[in-house]
C-alpha positions as CSV (number, residue, x, y, z in Angstrom):
1,M,100.0,29.0,80.1
2,E,102.8,30.6,82.1
3,K,101.9,32.6,85.2
4,K,102.5,36.3,85.0
5,I,103.1,38.9,87.7
6,E,102.9,42.7,87.5
7,L,105.5,44.7,89.4
8,K,105.1,48.4,90.1
9,L,107.7,50.7,91.6
10,V,105.9,52.4,94.5
11,R,108.8,54.0,96.4
12,S,111.7,56.0,95.3
13,M,115.2,54.4,95.0
14,A,116.8,57.6,96.4
15,G,118.9,56.9,99.4
16,T,118.9,53.1,98.9
17,P,122.1,51.1,98.6
18,R,123.5,50.4,95.2
19,W,122.6,46.7,95.3
20,M,118.9,47.6,95.8
21,R,119.0,50.0,92.8
22,T,120.6,47.3,90.7
23,I,117.9,44.8,91.5
24,V,115.1,47.3,90.7
25,T,116.6,48.3,87.4
26,T,117.3,44.6,86.5
27,L,113.5,44.1,87.0
28,G,113.0,46.8,84.4
29,L,111.7,49.5,86.6
30,R,113.2,52.9,86.1
31,K,110.6,55.5,87.1
32,M,108.2,55.9,89.9
33,H,104.8,54.2,89.3
34,Q,106.1,52.4,86.3
35,S,104.8,48.8,86.0
36,R,106.1,45.8,84.2
37,V,104.6,42.4,83.4
38,L,107.0,39.5,83.9
39,T,106.9,35.8,83.9
40,D,106.6,34.3,87.4
41,N,109.7,32.3,88.2
42,G,112.1,31.7,91.0
43,S,114.7,34.3,90.0
44,I,112.1,37.1,89.7
45,R,110.5,36.2,93.0
46,G,113.9,36.1,94.7
47,M,114.7,39.6,93.5
48,V,111.3,40.9,94.6
49,K,111.9,39.3,98.0
50,R,115.0,41.5,98.5
51,V,113.2,44.8,97.8
52,P,109.5,44.3,98.9
53,H,109.3,47.8,100.4
54,L,110.1,49.4,97.0
55,V,107.8,47.4,94.7
56,S,104.2,46.1,94.7
57,L,103.4,42.7,93.2
58,R,100.2,41.6,91.7
59,E,99.5,38.2,90.2
60,I,97.8,38.1,86.8
């Protein structure tokens, strides 16, 4: 069974550089407090590592 992680947008993207907004929208998060369940792999972890102050991560 694949590992899953839940990502939640906890801070606003207002005032952040365009590349950070691109990463967050690529992860599928568009609104504050929206959460998304994704498969746990290296590419997702790499994106989360770039914006840890904007998202919260919970392993399922």
